[in-house]
TORTI-206199 format. One line per 4 residues: their letters; for each residue z, x, y of N, C-alpha, C. Coordinates in pm, whole numbers, plus 50000, padded with zeros to 5 digits. Example, Ala and Ser with C-alpha at 12.3 -4.5 7.8 and 13.67 -1.06 7.14 Angstrom:
2
AS> 50780 51319 49431 50780 51230 49550 50780 51320 49670 | 50708 51285 49775 50714 51367 49894 50787 51290 50003;
***
This chain:
59
MESH> 49568 50302 51230 49631 50195 51155 49756 50149 51223 | 49829 50238 51298 49958 50193 51355 49942 50069 51428 | 49839 50065 51508 49839 49957 51600 49816 49805 51544 | 49776 49823 51412 49771 49703 51347 49890 49675 51256;
GQAG> 49996 49733 51267 50110 49732 51168 50215 49628 51216 | 50299 49615 51149 50425 49531 51170 50544 49606 51169 | 50635 49560 51267 50770 49629 51284 50834 49640 51145 | 50888 49757 51106 50963 49757 50975 50868 49786 50833;
RIQI> 50753 49766 50864 50659 49776 50740 50567 49900 50745 | 50545 49959 50627 50444 50056 50619 50312 50020 50558 | 50211 50026 50633 50068 49991 50604 49994 50118 50536 | 49934 50093 50438 49863 50216 50374 49731 50186 50336;
SQQT> 49633 50287 50337 49498 50257 50294 49476 50238 50147 | 49358 50208 50115 49322 50191 49958 49327 50320 49901 | 49304 50428 49953 49316 50562 49887 49464 50608 49889 | 49547 50570 49978 49680 50624 49962 49741 50522 49843;
KERI> 49708 50386 49843 49768 50291 49734 49734 50351 49587 | 49597 50404 49579 49558 50455 49451 49644 50574 49409 | 49688 50660 49500 49773 50771 49468 49908 50727 49447 | 49967 50636 49520 50110 50614 49499 50139 50496 49412;
APKF> 50051 50416 49363 50060 50284 49287 50141 50322 49163 | 50121 50425 49093 50223 50445 48963 50378 50460 48998 | 50388 50481 49107 50543 50488 49148 50605 50386 49246 | 50515 50312 49309 50561 50235 49410 50491 50088 49395;
NVEP> 50556 49983 49444 50511 49845 49445 50452 49846 49580 | 50311 49772 49585 50252 49745 49701 50211 49601 49698 | 50188 49546 49815 50115 49419 49818 49995 49417 49912 | 49886 49351 49885 49773 49349 49961 49814 49295 50102;
RGLV> 49732 49348 50200 49757 49288 50338 49628 49223 50370 | 49515 49273 50322 49382 49218 50351 49297 49318 50432 | 49187 49272 50493 49098 49360 50554 49152 49368 50699 | 49135 49485 50756 49193 49488 50895 49069 49596 50962;
DIKG> 49046 49567 51085 48937 49628 51159 49004 49751 51209 | 48957 49877 51154 49035 49998 51206 48935 50064 51298 | 48970 50104 51430 48896 50165 51517 48828 50299 51476 | 48692 50300 51484 48646 50417 51444 48584 50415 51296;
KGEM> 48649 50313 51214 48613 50312 51082 48566 50197 51017 | 48575 50072 51108 48529 49926 51068 48634 49871 50979 | 48600 49776 50903 48688 49688 50826 48730 49784 50688 | 48862 49770 50680 48925 49843 50570 49020 49763 50489;
ETWW> 49019 49771 50378 49126 49702 50291 49250 49775 50320 | 49355 49711 50335 49502 49778 50355 49601 49698 50275 | 49712 49780 50268 49815 49741 50165 49958 49758 50239 | 50056 49686 50204 50186 49712 50229 50263 49775 50125;
LVEP> 50340 49887 50178 50428 49958 50090 50541 49873 50075 | 50594 49830 49956 50702 49758 49950 50829 49835 49895 | 50828 49892 49787 50943 49975 49738 50904 50062 49628 | 50995 50152 49593 50976 50227 49471 50982 50125 49341;
KTVA> 50913 50178 49254 50913 50109 49115 51049 50128 49049 | 51112 50023 48986 51240 50042 48917 51216 50125 48789 | 51324 50180 48732 51313 50259 48600 51246 50174 48496 | 51271 50029 48484 51213 49938 48388 51064 49933 48413;
QLAS> 51021 49926 48532 50890 49895 48568 50806 50025 48541 | 50859 50150 48557 50804 50275 48530 50798 50302 48367 | 50898 50266 48306 50895 50262 48156 50792 50172 48090 | 50776 50044 48147 50672 49957 48087 50534 49986 48119;
STT> 50512 50095 48237 50369 50129 48249 50333 50234 48171 | 50414 50294 48101 50384 50422 48016 50366 50395 47872 | 50382 50260 47843 50363 50218 47699 50237 50153 47684;
***
């Protein structure tokens, strides 16, 4: 997936998004053709969630 990335940004797979979404904000990147895997939905890792976001997600 590195060959499809952008400088200064972290691209993650759907599986990684599902694991880190409770603690990190992500934004959809869309479908990317990954060599050896075909088209995959990918996401950009944006930033850690704030304390307020974490608190609101547990209520």
